[in-house]
N, C-alpha and C positions, 0 to 999 in steps of 0.2 A: 608626211606629217613630221613636224618638227617639235621636239621636246624642249621645254625651257630648262634652264640650268637647275632650277629648284626640282623639277620632275626627274631630271637625270640623277641628282643627288639622292632623292627619295628611292628611286629604282635601285641605285647602287647600294644604299643601306639595306633595302629589302632583300636583295640578292646576298649581301653579306650575312644577314641574319639567317637566311635560309641555308646557306652553306655552313654556318656555325652550328645551327641546329642539327644538320645531317651529320657533321663530324662528331658532335656530342652524343647523338644517338648511337652511332657506330662504336664510339669509344665505350659507352656504357654497356652495350651488348658484349663487347670483347672482354671487359672487366668481369661481367657476370659469368661468362663462359670460362674465363681463367680461374675464377674462384671455385666454380663447380669442379673443374679438372683438378685443382689443388686439393679439394676435399676428397676426391676419389683417390688421388695419389697417397694422401695421408692414411686412408683406410687400407690401401694396398700395403704400405710399409708396416702398418700395425699388424695386419694379417701375416705378412712375411716374418715379422718378429715372433709372433705366436707359433708359427710353423717351426722356426729355428729352435724355439724353446721346447717344443714337443720332441723334435729330433734329439736335442741335447738330453732331455729326460729319458728318452728311449735308450740312448747310449749309456746313460748312468744306470738305467735299469739292467741292461745287459752286463755292465761292469759289476754291479752289485751281485748279480746272479753268479757270475764267474768267480768273484771274490769269495762268495759263500761256499761255492763248490770246492775251492782250494783250502780255505781256512776253517770252514765250519763255524765261523763266528756269528753269534746272534745279531750283532750290530749290522751286518750286511743284509741279513734277512729282514730286519726292521726297515732299513732304507729301501729295500726292494718293495715291501708292502706299502710303504708310504708313497713311493713313486707310482706304484700301480694304482693306488687310489686317486692320486692326482691326475692320472692320465685317463680317467674314465671318460667315455664318450659324452656322457651327460654334462660333465663339467665343461669340457671343451666345446660342446655343441651349444652352449649358452651365449657364445660370442655372436654379435649381430651379423657378421659376415658368414657365419655358419648356419644361419637360419634358413637359407635357401635349401629347399628340400633335396635337390639332386646333390648339391655340395655336401650336405650333411650325410646323405646315404653313402657317398664315396668315402668320406672320412671314416664313418663307422665300419664300413667293410674293410678298409685298410687296417684300422686299429684292431678290429676283431681278429683278423688274420695274424697280425703281429703278436697279439696277446696269446692266441692259441699256440703259436710257435714257442713263445716263452714258457707258457704253462706246460707244453709237451716236454720241453727240456727239463723242467722241474720234476715232472712225473717220472721221466726216464731216470733222472738222478736219484729220486727217492726209491725207485724200484731196484736200482743197482745197490744202493746203500742197504736196503732191506735184505737183498739176497746175500750181501757180504756179512751182515750182522746175523742172518739166519743160519749161516754155515757153521 
């Protein structure tokens, strides 16, 4: 079976359009996947920045506690209470990435343990101060 020149040209254009459509579809899927991955990465960076902020606040909290123990200045106690209020699990748990139940439970467990340790330090300091003042 012989094809005429016109039929060969039409088949060539048809194959060209088919290849062009396939390349366009593959490119579109790759662009969508790339955009989705980029959104995931930006959420990851945002969450990492919040974690760094919490770590910094915890360090500031400990520094404020130590500073108060050394200087007995009320300014250090005010900064301690302000940071403690900012670090409440309910405030940090409102971030969309923390809404996942398991992740939220882990965070609250770690935060509660850290806060208990800090509060225990305050209680011990207050007991020592009371025993010194009572003598």
